[in-house]
N, CA, C and O atoms as a MOPAC input file, in Angstrom:
PM7 MOZYME 1SCF
protein

 N     -6.81500 1    -3.01600 1   -15.61800 1
 C     -6.80600 1    -4.11300 1   -14.67100 1
 C     -7.84400 1    -3.81600 1   -13.59800 1
 O     -7.75000 1    -2.79000 1   -12.92400 1
 N     -8.81300 1    -4.67300 1   -13.42600 1
 C     -9.83800 1    -4.51900 1   -12.40000 1
 C     -9.52400 1    -5.45600 1   -11.26100 1
 O     -9.11600 1    -6.59700 1   -11.47800 1
 N     -9.71500 1    -4.97800 1   -10.04900 1
 C     -9.41700 1    -5.76600 1    -8.86500 1
 C    -10.67300 1    -5.83500 1    -8.01200 1
 O    -11.31700 1    -4.81600 1    -7.76300 1
 N    -11.01600 1    -7.01800 1    -7.57100 1
 C    -12.17200 1    -7.18300 1    -6.69800 1
 C    -11.72300 1    -6.99100 1    -5.25500 1
 O    -10.83700 1    -7.69900 1    -4.77500 1
 N    -12.33300 1    -6.03800 1    -4.57100 1
 C    -11.96800 1    -5.74200 1    -3.19400 1
 C    -12.99900 1    -6.37400 1    -2.26500 1
 O    -14.17700 1    -6.01600 1    -2.29300 1
 N    -12.53600 1    -7.33700 1    -1.42800 1
 C    -13.47300 1    -8.05400 1    -0.58400 1
 C    -13.19400 1    -7.98400 1     0.91000 1
 O    -14.12700 1    -8.15900 1     1.69400 1
 N    -12.00400 1    -7.74600 1     1.33500 1
 C    -11.72200 1    -7.73300 1     2.76500 1
 C    -10.34100 1    -7.20500 1     3.06100 1
 O     -9.57400 1    -6.95500 1     2.13100 1
 N     -9.99000 1    -7.02300 1     4.33200 1
 C     -8.74500 1    -6.36400 1     4.68100 1
 C     -7.51500 1    -7.24900 1     4.87900 1
 O     -6.47600 1    -6.73100 1     5.28900 1
 N     -7.57600 1    -8.54200 1     4.61400 1
 C     -6.44300 1    -9.41400 1     4.90900 1
 C     -5.67300 1    -9.75300 1     3.63500 1
 O     -6.26700 1   -10.09500 1     2.61300 1
 N     -4.33400 1    -9.65500 1     3.70800 1
 C     -3.49800 1    -9.93600 1     2.54300 1
 C     -3.60100 1   -11.40900 1     2.16400 1
 O     -3.81900 1   -12.26800 1     3.01900 1
 N     -3.44300 1   -11.68700 1     0.88200 1
 C     -3.42700 1   -13.05200 1     0.39800 1
 C     -4.78400 1   -13.55900 1    -0.03500 1
 O     -4.87700 1   -14.34400 1    -0.97900 1
 N     -5.84300 1   -13.12400 1     0.64000 1
 C     -7.16200 1   -13.59400 1     0.22900 1
 C     -8.21300 1   -12.50000 1     0.32800 1
 O     -9.36600 1   -12.72100 1    -0.04300 1
 N     -7.84900 1   -11.35100 1     0.81000 1
 C     -8.82900 1   -10.31100 1     1.04600 1
 C     -8.73900 1    -9.15700 1     0.08100 1
 O     -8.69700 1    -9.34300 1    -1.13600 1
 N     -8.71000 1    -7.97100 1     0.63200 1
 C     -8.80200 1    -6.74900 1    -0.13600 1
 C     -7.75900 1    -6.65500 1    -1.24300 1
 O     -8.08200 1    -6.21800 1    -2.34700 1
 N     -6.54400 1    -7.04500 1    -0.98300 1
 C     -5.47500 1    -6.88200 1    -1.96800 1
 C     -5.04500 1    -8.19800 1    -2.61400 1
 O     -3.95500 1    -8.27300 1    -3.18200 1
 N     -5.87100 1    -9.22700 1    -2.53800 1
 C     -5.47300 1   -10.54400 1    -3.05700 1
 C     -5.23300 1   -10.54500 1    -4.55800 1
 O     -4.45200 1   -11.36000 1    -5.04900 1
 N     -5.87300 1    -9.66500 1    -5.29000 1
 C     -5.64200 1    -9.59800 1    -6.73400 1
 C     -4.33900 1    -8.92500 1    -7.08900 1
 O     -3.89600 1    -9.00600 1    -8.23400 1
 N     -3.70800 1    -8.25400 1    -6.12400 1
 C     -2.48100 1    -7.51000 1    -6.38400 1
 C     -1.28200 1    -8.16500 1    -5.71100 1
 O     -0.19400 1    -8.22100 1    -6.28500 1
 N     -1.48200 1    -8.65700 1    -4.49900 1
 C     -0.39100 1    -9.26000 1    -3.72700 1
 C     -0.59600 1   -10.77300 1    -3.68600 1
 O     -1.56800 1   -11.24300 1    -3.09500 1
 N      0.30700 1   -11.54600 1    -4.30700 1
 C      0.16300 1   -13.00500 1    -4.30800 1
 C      0.23900 1   -13.59100 1    -2.89600 1
 O      0.84000 1   -13.00600 1    -1.99500 1
 N     -0.38000 1   -14.75200 1    -2.72600 1
 C     -0.35400 1   -15.45500 1    -1.44100 1
 C      1.08600 1   -15.62300 1    -0.95800 1
 O      1.96700 1   -16.00000 1    -1.73100 1
 N      1.31200 1   -15.34600 1     0.29600 1
 C      2.62500 1   -15.55500 1     0.90600 1
 C      3.59000 1   -14.39800 1     0.75200 1
 O      4.55000 1   -14.30600 1     1.51600 1
 N      3.37100 1   -13.51300 1    -0.20500 1
 C      4.31900 1   -12.41800 1    -0.42000 1
 C      4.30600 1   -11.43000 1     0.74200 1
 O      5.35800 1   -10.93700 1     1.14900 1
 N      3.11300 1   -11.13500 1     1.28100 1
 C      3.03600 1   -10.20800 1     2.41500 1
 C      3.75900 1   -10.78400 1     3.62900 1
 O      4.42400 1   -10.04200 1     4.35100 1
 N      3.64400 1   -12.09400 1     3.86900 1
 C      4.31500 1   -12.71200 1     5.01000 1
 C      5.83400 1   -12.59500 1     4.88200 1
 O      6.53400 1   -12.49700 1     5.89000 1
 N      6.34500 1   -12.60500 1     3.65600 1
 C      7.78700 1   -12.44400 1     3.43100 1
 C      8.19800 1   -10.98900 1     3.64200 1
 O      9.23800 1   -10.71900 1     4.24300 1
 N      7.38600 1   -10.05200 1     3.15100 1
 C      7.74100 1    -8.63100 1     3.18600 1
 C      7.50800 1    -7.97400 1     4.54100 1
 O      8.22900 1    -7.04300 1     4.90000 1
 N      6.52200 1    -8.43600 1     5.29700 1
 C      6.12600 1    -7.77600 1     6.53900 1
 C      7.28300 1    -7.55400 1     7.52400 1
 O      7.39800 1    -6.45600 1     8.06800 1
 N      8.14100 1    -8.54800 1     7.77400 1
 C      9.23000 1    -8.31800 1     8.72700 1
 C     10.28600 1    -7.32800 1     8.22000 1
 O     11.08600 1    -6.82500 1     9.01000 1
 N     10.29600 1    -7.04800 1     6.93000 1
 C     11.29700 1    -6.14900 1     6.35500 1
 C     10.89700 1    -4.67700 1     6.43100 1
 O     11.72000 1    -3.79600 1     6.18000 1
 N      9.64100 1    -4.40900 1     6.77700 1
 C      9.13900 1    -3.03900 1     6.81800 1
 C      9.38100 1    -2.47000 1     8.21600 1
 O      8.95000 1    -3.05700 1     9.20800 1
 N     10.07600 1    -1.31900 1     8.29700 1
 C     10.34300 1    -0.73800 1     9.61800 1
 C      9.06000 1    -0.22500 1    10.26800 1
 O      8.11400 1     0.13900 1     9.56900 1
 N      9.02100 1    -0.19400 1    11.59800 1
 C      7.82200 1     0.32000 1    12.28000 1
 C      7.63800 1     1.81200 1    12.00600 1
 O      8.59500 1     2.52200 1    11.69600 1
 N      6.40500 1     2.26800 1    12.12300 1
 C      6.11000 1     3.68900 1    11.93500 1
 C      6.76200 1     4.49700 1    13.04000 1
 O      6.87500 1     4.04800 1    14.18100 1
 N      7.19000 1     5.70300 1    12.67600 1
 C      7.78800 1     6.59900 1    13.66900 1
 C      6.67800 1     7.31200 1    14.43600 1
 O      5.66400 1     7.71300 1    13.86400 1
 N      6.89100 1     7.45900 1    15.72300 1
 C      5.94200 1     8.18100 1    16.56300 1
 C      6.38600 1     9.63800 1    16.61500 1
 O      7.54500 1     9.94100 1    16.89500 1
 N      5.44200 1    10.53100 1    16.34100 1
 C      5.75800 1    11.96100 1    16.38400 1
 C      5.71200 1    12.42200 1    17.83900 1
 O      4.65800 1    12.33000 1    18.46800 1
 N      6.84000 1    12.92300 1    18.40300 1
 C      6.85000 1    13.32200 1    19.80700 1
 C      5.88200 1    14.46600 1    20.10800 1
 O      5.38200 1    14.57300 1    21.22800 1
 N      5.61600 1    15.31800 1    19.12100 1
 C      4.70100 1    16.43600 1    19.35200 1
 C      3.25000 1    16.04100 1    19.11400 1
 O      2.34400 1    16.83500 1    19.36800 1
 N      3.01900 1    14.82000 1    18.62800 1
 C      1.66200 1    14.36600 1    18.34200 1
 C      1.12400 1    15.00300 1    17.07400 1
 O      1.86500 1    15.64700 1    16.33100 1
 N     -0.14500 1    14.82500 1    16.83300 1
 C     -0.77000 1    15.42300 1    15.65600 1
 C     -0.41300 1    14.70000 1    14.37400 1
 O      0.03700 1    13.55500 1    14.39000 1
 N     -0.61800 1    15.38200 1    13.27400 1
 C     -0.35000 1    14.79400 1    11.97200 1
 C     -1.50700 1    13.94000 1    11.50600 1
 O     -2.55000 1    13.87800 1    12.15700 1
 N     -1.32100 1    13.29200 1    10.39200 1
 C     -2.36400 1    12.43000 1     9.85700 1
 C     -2.06900 1    10.98700 1    10.22200 1
 O     -0.92500 1    10.62500 1    10.49600 1
 N     -3.10300 1    10.17100 1    10.22300 1
 C     -2.94700 1     8.75500 1    10.54800 1
 C     -2.17500 1     8.07200 1     9.42900 1
 O     -2.40200 1     8.34500 1     8.25100 1
 N     -1.25800 1     7.17900 1     9.80600 1
 C     -0.47800 1     6.43900 1     8.81600 1
 C     -1.37400 1     5.54800 1     7.96800 1
 O     -2.36900 1     5.00700 1     8.45000 1
 N     -1.01000 1     5.40300 1     6.69700 1
 C     -1.66500 1     4.43500 1     5.82700 1
 C     -1.15900 1     3.05900 1     6.24300 1
 O      0.04000 1     2.89600 1     6.47000 1
 N     -2.04300 1     2.06000 1     6.35100 1
 C     -1.59100 1     0.72600 1     6.76700 1
 C     -0.48500 1     0.17600 1     5.84800 1
 O     -0.50500 1     0.38600 1     4.63500 1
 N      0.47000 1    -0.52800 1     6.45300 1
 C      1.58200 1    -1.09900 1     5.68600 1
 C      1.08700 1    -2.00000 1     4.56200 1
 O      1.66100 1    -2.01100 1     3.47300 1
 N      0.01900 1    -2.75900 1     4.82300 1
 C     -0.52400 1    -3.66700 1     3.81800 1
 C     -0.97500 1    -2.88800 1     2.57700 1
 O     -0.76200 1    -3.33000 1     1.44800 1
 N     -1.59400 1    -1.73600 1     2.79700 1
 C     -2.07800 1    -0.92100 1     1.69400 1
 C     -0.90900 1    -0.34500 1     0.90200 1
 O     -0.93400 1    -0.34300 1    -0.32900 1
 N      0.11700 1     0.14500 1     1.60300 1
 C      1.28700 1     0.69000 1     0.91000 1
 C      1.98800 1    -0.38800 1     0.09400 1
 O      2.42100 1    -0.14000 1    -1.03100 1
 N      2.10000 1    -1.58600 1     0.66600 1
 C      2.75600 1    -2.68400 1    -0.04600 1
 C      1.96000 1    -3.06800 1    -1.29600 1
 O      2.53700 1    -3.33100 1    -2.35200 1
 N      0.64100 1    -3.09600 1    -1.16800 1
 C     -0.20100 1    -3.40400 1    -2.32900 1
 C     -0.05600 1    -2.32200 1    -3.40400 1
 O     -0.02500 1    -2.62900 1    -4.59500 1
 N      0.03300 1    -1.05600 1    -2.98100 1
 C      0.20400 1     0.04100 1    -3.93800 1
 C      1.53700 1    -0.07800 1    -4.66900 1
 O      1.60200 1     0.13200 1    -5.88100 1
 N      2.59900 1    -0.41500 1    -3.93900 1
 C      3.91100 1    -0.60600 1    -4.56400 1
 C      3.84600 1    -1.74400 1    -5.57900 1
 O      4.34100 1    -1.61300 1    -6.69800 1
 N      3.23300 1    -2.86500 1    -5.18400 1
 C      3.08900 1    -3.98900 1    -6.11000 1
 C      2.28800 1    -3.59700 1    -7.34300 1
 O      2.64000 1    -3.96500 1    -8.46400 1
 N      1.20700 1    -2.84900 1    -7.13200 1
 C      0.35800 1    -2.43300 1    -8.24600 1
 C      1.15600 1    -1.60200 1    -9.24900 1
 O      1.06300 1    -1.82500 1   -10.45600 1
 N      1.93800 1    -0.64900 1    -8.75300 1
 C      2.73700 1     0.19500 1    -9.64400 1
 C      3.78100 1    -0.64100 1   -10.38200 1
 O      3.99500 1    -0.45100 1   -11.57900 1
 N      4.43200 1    -1.56200 1    -9.67400 1
 C      5.46300 1    -2.39200 1   -10.30900 1
 C      4.88000 1    -3.33400 1   -11.36700 1
 O      5.47200 1    -3.51100 1   -12.43200 1
 N      3.73900 1    -3.92800 1   -11.08100 1
 C      3.14300 1    -4.89900 1   -12.00900 1
 C      2.44500 1    -4.21500 1   -13.17500 1
 O      2.57700 1    -4.64800 1   -14.32000 1
 N      1.69500 1    -3.14000 1   -12.88800 1
 C      0.91000 1    -2.49400 1   -13.94400 1
 C      1.73600 1    -1.53300 1   -14.78700 1
 O      1.42000 1    -1.28700 1   -15.95100 1
 N      2.79000 1    -0.99400 1   -14.19800 1
 C      3.59600 1    -0.02600 1   -14.92100 1
 C      3.00900 1     1.37500 1   -14.91100 1
 O      3.50600 1     2.25500 1   -15.61500 1
 N      1.95700 1     1.60100 1   -14.12500 1
 C      1.35200 1     2.93300 1   -14.07700 1
 C      2.26300 1     3.88800 1   -13.30600 1
 O      3.11200 1     3.45800 1   -12.52600 1
 N      2.07700 1     5.16800 1   -13.53000 1
 C      2.83100 1     6.18000 1   -12.79900 1
 C      2.24600 1     6.30800 1   -11.39300 1
 O      1.06100 1     6.04900 1   -11.18200 1
 N      3.08100 1     6.70900 1   -10.43500 1
 C      2.59700 1     6.89600 1    -9.06400 1
 C      1.43200 1     7.87200 1    -9.03300 1
 O      0.47700 1     7.67000 1    -8.28300 1
 N      1.49800 1     8.92700 1    -9.83800 1
 C      0.43000 1     9.93100 1    -9.83100 1
 C     -0.87500 1     9.39400 1   -10.40900 1
 O     -1.92200 1    10.02300 1   -10.25800 1
 N     -0.82300 1     8.23200 1   -11.07300 1
 C     -2.02400 1     7.61300 1   -11.64700 1
 C     -2.55400 1     6.47400 1   -10.76900 1
 O     -3.39000 1     5.68400 1   -11.20700 1
 N     -2.06600 1     6.39700 1    -9.54000 1
 C     -2.48600 1     5.34200 1    -8.61800 1
 C     -3.99000 1     5.41800 1    -8.36900 1
 O     -4.54100 1     6.50600 1    -8.20000 1
 N     -4.64200 1     4.27800 1    -8.34800 1
 C     -6.08900 1     4.22900 1    -8.15500 1
 C     -6.50000 1     4.78800 1    -6.80200 1
 O     -5.77200 1     4.61800 1    -5.82400 1
 N     -7.65500 1     5.45500 1    -6.72000 1
 C     -8.11200 1     6.02100 1    -5.45600 1
 C     -8.38600 1     4.97800 1    -4.36600 1
 O     -8.39500 1     5.32800 1    -3.18600 1
 N     -8.60700 1     3.71700 1    -4.72200 1
 C     -8.90100 1     2.68900 1    -3.71500 1
 C     -7.74200 1     2.48600 1    -2.74500 1
 O     -7.93900 1     1.92800 1    -1.66500 1
 N     -6.53300 1     2.93000 1    -3.10900 1
 C     -5.39200 1     2.79100 1    -2.21000 1
 C     -5.40600 1     3.85800 1    -1.12000 1
 O     -4.75100 1     3.69300 1    -0.09100 1
 N     -6.14000 1     4.94500 1    -1.32800 1
 C     -6.24000 1     5.99300 1    -0.31900 1
 C     -4.95500 1     6.75400 1    -0.08500 1
 O     -4.75500 1     7.31000 1     0.99500 1
 N     -4.08000 1     6.79000 1    -1.07400 1
 C     -2.79900 1     7.47500 1    -0.95800 1
 C     -2.85400 1     8.71100 1    -1.84900 1
 O     -3.15800 1     8.62200 1    -3.03800 1
 N     -2.55300 1     9.87300 1    -1.24900 1
 C     -2.62700 1    11.10400 1    -2.03600 1
 C     -1.49000 1    11.15800 1    -3.05800 1
 O     -0.45600 1    10.51100 1    -2.88800 1
 N     -1.69300 1    11.92500 1    -4.10400 1
 C     -0.66400 1    12.05500 1    -5.14500 1
 C      0.60600 1    12.66600 1    -4.57800 1
 O      1.70800 1    12.28700 1    -4.97400 1
 N      0.46000 1    13.61400 1    -3.64600 1
 C      1.66400 1    14.23300 1    -3.06400 1
 C      2.45100 1    13.23100 1    -2.22400 1
 O      3.68000 1    13.28600 1    -2.19400 1
 N      1.76600 1    12.32100 1    -1.54500 1
 C      2.44900 1    11.28000 1    -0.77100 1
 C      3.11700 1    10.28200 1    -1.70000 1
 O      4.26000 1     9.88900 1    -1.46600 1
 N      2.43000 1     9.87200 1    -2.74000 1
 C      2.94700 1     8.86400 1    -3.66800 1
 C      4.16500 1     9.35900 1    -4.42500 1
 O      5.04100 1     8.56400 1    -4.76500 1
 N      4.24000 1    10.64400 1    -4.69400 1
 C      5.35100 1    11.17100 1    -5.48800 1
 C      6.40900 1    11.85300 1    -4.64100 1
 O      7.37900 1    12.37900 1    -5.18800 1
 N      6.25400 1    11.86300 1    -3.31800 1
 C      7.24100 1    12.50200 1    -2.43100 1
 C      8.59400 1    11.81600 1    -2.57000 1
 O      8.69800 1    10.59100 1    -2.51500 1
 N      9.59800 1    12.61100 1    -2.74600 1
 C     10.96400 1    12.08500 1    -2.84100 1
 C     11.33400 1    11.58100 1    -4.21400 1
 O     12.44500 1    11.08600 1    -4.40100 1
 N     10.44000 1    11.68900 1    -5.18600 1
 C     10.80500 1    11.19800 1    -6.52000 1
 C     11.28900 1    12.32300 1    -7.39900 1
 O     11.63900 1    12.09500 1    -8.55700 1

């Protein structure tokens, strides 16, 4: 499955080939806010839109989390954590 990446907005941009129009608007309020680390540091969070697109990609394509495409920018250890 090839996906054309054109921009950062759900529904018509970067993840439009993976996330159908309107689905992000339904899912967005259901995603809890990122936790702030009181000690600071750590790595920057992956945007919620990207994580949602990655979840959709795995569900639709049937690929394993460890086979996730590099365009999602999610490391294999992050994708398989807790599984």
